[in-house]
C-alpha positions, 0 to 999 in steps of 0.5 A: 491845854492852852490851844491858841491853835484852835481858838484862832482857827475858831476866831478868824481864817486865814490866821496868818504865821510868821515862819521859822527861819534862820538867821531870819526871824530873829529878835530884830525882825520879829520887832520890826513886824511887831511895829509894822504889820504883826502876824498873829502868831511869831515864831523863832529861829529854830533851835538844836534840842542837842546843843541846848542841853550842853551846857556850855551851847545853851549860853549861846542858844539861849539868846536865839530864845529871847523875845519881848513881851509885845511879841505873843503869842510866839512859838519856840521851834527846836530840831533834833532826834532826841525824844529826850531833849525834846522834852527839856526844850520843851520844859525850857521854852515853858519855863520861858513863857512862849505860847506853844512849842513847834518841833521841826520835822521839815529842813531840808539842810544836809547838816540837820538831815545827817543828824536824823533831824529835820527832815529824815524823821520822816523817813522814821515815823516811829521817832517822829511819834515818839518826838512829839509825845516827848515834846507833849510831856515837858510842853505841860499845857502848852501846845505842841506842833508840827512844821513838816513837808509833803514827803521825802522825794514824792508826795507821801501825805497819806500816809505821813500825815496819817503817823502824824495825827495818830499823836494829835499834835495842836497844829500841823504847819505844811510846806507844800514842797519834798524834802528833795524839793528843798526851796526850789520848784512850786509849792503843791498846794493840792497836796496841802488841800489833801492833808486839809482833808485828810484832818478834816474831824481830827480836830487838829488845826492845819497851816499851809506854807509856802509861795505865798507872795502878798498877804492878799495870795494868802488869803485866795490859797487859804480859800482854795486849800480850805486851811485854818492858816497860813505861814509866810518865811520868804516874803518878810524878807525886807518887808516887814509890811508884809502881813500889815492888809493897809499897806504895800511894799511898793507903796512905801515911800523909797526914803521911808523903806530905807529908813525903815532898813536902818533901824532893822539894822539898829535893832540888830546891833543892839540885839545880836551884835557878839551873837551873830555876825553883821553881815546876816542883816544883809540878807534883808537889805537885798529886798529893802533896797529894790525896786526902785531907780538905783537900787543896784547901785545902792545895793552893792554899796550897802553890801560894803557896809560892816556896820549899821551907822555905814550903812546909814551914811550910804543911804543918807547920801544916795538920799541926797542924790536921788532926793526921793 
């Protein structure tokens, strides 16, 4: 198996990974990270297995699996509840040239859970194991990983991790929250540390996820927990410098931050216009335009824009008035 996870774990500890996030880790965001601070591994947004096997839906979903050569190492993440569909999706990802396949077993969204997918698989270990086996068959020599949580409504890492380890995925990413917590509360890094202890000797790479405030914070949490790698999600919103050990966003001049924001918006329109609504990019605007004098008013104006061109017009006026 071409297990890059093992190679990374031996080469550098911790390595850093971009988390898969719906309407966030699209090709535009990944291209910004490639330019300003690329992590060791990039993830796509999650893609519905059931949709990918549908001829009509596939045309749309395949756009979410588009990536450029400079994005390697890159992993395609899928969600679903049917093992046979995971085998097909893994085959598709392999043929597209992805470096790995990841199975979503942690998404707490009701629309996903109601399908028996995402975090719901924690309540169905038998199906979860079948899905891992099916994905492996479709993946060929590519590594299959699993992204999950520490439990449904309470910490069940002991029993749940044992189920996953029995199928020997290449890596397991543990988000230190339960499904019930969703994204509220605090990530339990003691539970993640326990996951490392449980997996010791299995050959399975363990990656920690949850509440990573900075690259430095990630290094500290990795040292304390013993994980091989750190996955970061919400921290990259409006911050393409997150993984850059030489740059802190608070030290980037306001004008440069806002120019990067417009660059991001233009990439979004270049790659995703007609596929995603422009309002999706505003998640990033909220962070790019924060932490400096006049930011609140600027954000208000940006939220009313309908294109990158309009956003650039708003930014130019702001920069001219404030001379930053």
